[in-house]
N, C-alpha and C positions, 0 to 999 in steps of 0.2 A: 531141169524142169520140163515136163512135157508141154506140148502146145495146148492140149486139152486143159491141163491144170492152169496154165497161164491165162487161157480164155475165160475160165471160170473166175479166176481172181480179178481179171479186168472187168468182167460183167458185174461182179460184186462192188468194185470200186466205182463204176459208173452209176450203179444204183445208189450207193452212199452219197456220191456227189449230187445226184438229182434230189435226194432228200435234203441235203444241206442247202441247196439252192432254192428249196421250196417248190420244186417242180413235181415232187412225188411224196406220198405219205409213207412213213416207215411201216413195215409189216409187223403186226403184233398178233401173236397167237394167244388166244385165251385157253388156258388149260385149267379145267375145274379142279378144285382142291379135293373133292371126293369123286371117286369113280368106282363103278360096280364091276370089279374084275371078274367075278363069277359069271355075271350076265354076258360079259364080252366073250369069255371062254365058252359058255354054253351056246352062244350064237355060232361059234365055229364048229360045234359038234365034236370037239376033241376032249379026250380025258385030260385030267390035270397033268399026267405024265407026258402025254403027247403034245399038249399045248406048250408046256415048259420046254420040251425038247425042240419043237418046231420054231419057237420064237426066242430061244436062247435065254430063258428065265431059269433060275434055280427052282427046282420042284418045292423045296421047303419054303422058299420065299413066296412062291405063288400061293401055297396053302395059307401062309400067314396073311397075305392080302385078302384072300377069299374069306377067311374067318374073321377079318376085321382086327386082327392083332397088330398089324402094321399097315402102312399104306405106301404105295409106290411114290418115289420122288417125282418131281415135275417132269423130268425128261422121260421117265418110264410111263407116266400118265399120258404124255403126248404120243409115245410109241403105241400104247394101248388104244388110244383114240384112232390111230391109223389102222391098227389091226381090226378094230370094230367096224370102221367105215369101209375098208377094202381088204378083207381077209385073204381072198384068193390072190389078189395082186401082191400083197405083202409076202405070201409064201413064194410066189413066183420070183419076186425081187431077191429074196434071200437065197433061193436055189440058184439064181443067176450069179449072185456073188460067189457062192460056193463053187459053182462050175468053172468060173473064170479065175479061181484062186484069189479072190479079192477079200474074202472074209477076214483074213489076218493082216491085210494091207490097207484097210480103210483110211487110215490117217497118212499114209505115204503119199507125198505129192511129188 
């Protein structure tokens, strides 16, 4: 295990212990059940094809979301909220992952 991974785990454990001791409040993210995917994509100025490709969505799935035939699951809605709030930063972060060969190793610790 790398030192960085160990430090991240240790930090998480310290945070969990602080919550258990009543010294800190647990973080809770509110993810709305309905989200306007088309408006988020429009804000980026990207076509459906480019948005799907840039953010690793399936093009058909994106179309389904935009047409209201299905809706993204909670984790995808959270990801879309990040894209909406920080589109340029999200693109940069994804490019950084790709450049450092991390896109296929995200879960490797």
